[in-house]
C-alpha angles and dihedrals in degrees: 000000000000089000089062096039119008092202088071084082089084090067100049124098120273089250091061092046086064093049106104095204092052093047093046089052089050098048091046087057096041118005095205089062083088086082089070098045123105114273089246090064092043087069094042106111096210094050094045092047091051089055094044093051088059096042125358090207088071089078087079087076096050119100121264091249090064094047089051093053102101096193092052093044094050089052092048093047090052089057099035113022092193088069085078090082090066095046123106122261092260093063094038087056094049107105096204094048092048093046090051090054093045091053088067100028125030090201092066090084091071090063095052117103119271087245092063094040089057094047106107096199091048092051090051088055089048091054092051089051099045117353092192089072086076090094088069095049113117118264091244093057093043085066091052107106096212091049090049091050091049090051099049093043089065097036119012093196090069084081083089091073096051126098120260088253094058091044086063092053106109096208092051095046091045090053090048094049091048088057097039123007092205089065086083087077087066094052123098117278089243092060092047087059096042107113098200093044093050091050091051090048094048090051089060098036118006090195087073088079088069087072098039120117114276092236090065095045090056093047109101095204092053094045092049090051090050092048091054086060097041127000091208088072086088088078089072100039120111118273090250092057092046085063092051111106095207093050096046094045090051089051092051092050093045094053092049093046091050091051091049091049091049091051090050092048089052090050090238115158136191088259095047142045097355093057092047088054091049094049092047091047094048091047092049090047091050091052094047090047092052090048095048095037092226140068095198123099127203094258092059097255125139098260123319121327088242088071092054089042092057093048091056098043096258097303128123133209121260088227085078088072095045123106120272088247093062094042087057094048107101096199093048094047090049090055089047093051090053088061099032121020089198090066094084090064089065097043120107113286090242090064093043090055094046106099095198091052093045089051090054089052092051089052087058096044127351094211090065088079086080086076097052119113119266092248087062101039090052096051104106101200092046094048090050091053096049098045085060087060095048121357092209088072085081087080090071098044119111111270096252090053093051084061093050107111096212092051094043091049092049090050097051091044088057093044125003092211089065085086085081089070098045121107120258089258092056092046085059093050112106097210094048095046093046091053090050099048093045088062099032118019096197088066086084086080090068098045119105120272090253094055093044083063095046111108098215093049094047092046090053091049098048091045087059096039119007094204090065083087087084089067096047122104117263095257089057092050086056093049107106096208093049093048091047090054090049097050091044087060097040124003091209088070086082085080089069098044121111111269091248092061095051084072093055106107096204092051094046092047090052089052099046093043086061099035118011095201088067084085086084090070097046120106120269090253093056093045083062092048110108094208094051095045092047090053091049098049092046087059096042121002096204089066084081085089089070095051121103114269090248091062095045084071094050106110096207092052093045092048090051090052093048092053089064098035124007092199089070084082085087089070096049121103121267092255093056092047085063094047111109096211092048094049093045090054090049098049093045088057096040120004093203090064085081085085089072097047124104114270092246090062094044085061091052110105096208091053092043091052092049090051098048092044089056093044124001093209088068084082085086090069104043121109115281095247090055090063085075092050110106095204093053095047092045091050090053091049089061090074104014122060094197096054091116090065090068096043121107119269088249092060093043088058094047105101095195092050093048089050090051090050090053091048091048091052093045091052092047092048093048090052091050092047090059090064103030141012117273125244117234090253094050093044090056089069090070094063099034115118129193 
């Protein structure tokens, strides 16, 4: 009976109310049956816990001794947060216990002690744990600005619980809108009409414009300002403005610029992340097409929009929000495609099915073919003709045509990077891949594993772009002839050679003769080879830093390095930094290299003069006593307008010397003006008086 309805326990005999198995069966059926159990079982931890796990309110029927057992209560609260209301004051005042309960149940805050509920720091922790608990925060703390900010930052809709005064606070509402755009509905009417505030809000969360006042969304000046911050703001503009050519074109450009900036911030390059995404997307699309048997969706688009979305990194085109009139305007769509190839996808279907119009779009940007209608992208003769215009159009071709050898070959012959859009079968085709890498070496990255290990293919790629060696299979990176061809094209390719070949003197010499910094990737033995290091520093003096320590003290090598870059003095040994000939060579090449010279030579007037004549700013590094030397300071002033700032106080107070400095600068500026325009700063010397 108690298994069916636990409350039947109230009708059983006293003997059965003491029976633990009967009572356990009852409380597991109905937790409140604990009220009818014998008092001995009301203090039994196992029985009480069984009831509490079903319904925390059942703890009200347990004996006081159980509720005063902190260990039991902490365990029960962890499983049923509402048990906190029956705990003693000590536990309800324990910040960690209460926070643990609030994490699972926002209502647990109402059972904390008043002391905790009035503790500002504790409430801020609560909001970080479960922002919805804010509705149980005391009235006094709801008026606390920092608490309010902490709340809306985690959940913007908590703005609802703030006073009218705080709902007018721009910082608080801005934080709320950043978290949840809809929070703007809860802001004061004045803020929803505030132009500057709405622009700031849209910059953080463009969705906020959905809740802006209509008067702003129909104001062209405001919408243009919003579009400059985020092109997607067009979605919320009035219907009249979504017909405005200037407004829509600005939106299209803004979305594209933002995507480019995001790609740049993420250090993505045309040879990197974007291509990986494209290849993965095309492969996924091919698989889904084979599974579904069709690449055409019900709305006439080439496959699902998710395919297009992946190709363009998740972004859309602002043309999607434009009026039907503009999406039907051929000239406008053509201008849009020139800025954003994705625009064609959102043009009217009549334009997307018009082969002549699609061809004009491809002439602007080959990737726009992705937006053509299926009846166009599946037309073999047409696809063949347009990939010859721009190989990237292959990305939009129907999947079977991307696997057509004649079409794939025509595409890569037009643009080597079209190999990205070929099917896996074509990226394993020798003729297609060879044609691609001969035009664009980086295409080797997208060839099949087998062809990245094919000697003829790899040789063709590295001969076009030496760094293609990084995409070759390991056996090719260990092939001496292949690596020699790569480093002859780009010395940096030595970085990708097999370790064994970085100890090949002929290879390393070929690399450093082209790019001195390639010395960094040579073997330790060759970085100790005088012939190799000399060749490297003659190409780029700073490569001295990669030479073995023994050669950084070789005067001939260091002098050769200094003749190409005086700053390489910083990598010379201490003895050579104190060598007069070495330092003179350095400062004549780059005056600022004086900073790396030994102090004794920085005090040498001849060396100091040579340095400041090469670069006036070298005055910063001359010996202290030379800052009082008129000849040295005047020489620096010839090329550095701020030379007087480094002069000694004695010279700064010398009226005749200051006048001479001004005359020196004026003469130098006039001479420079004869050969090139003056900057505003330099021109100011002409009119400066003592």
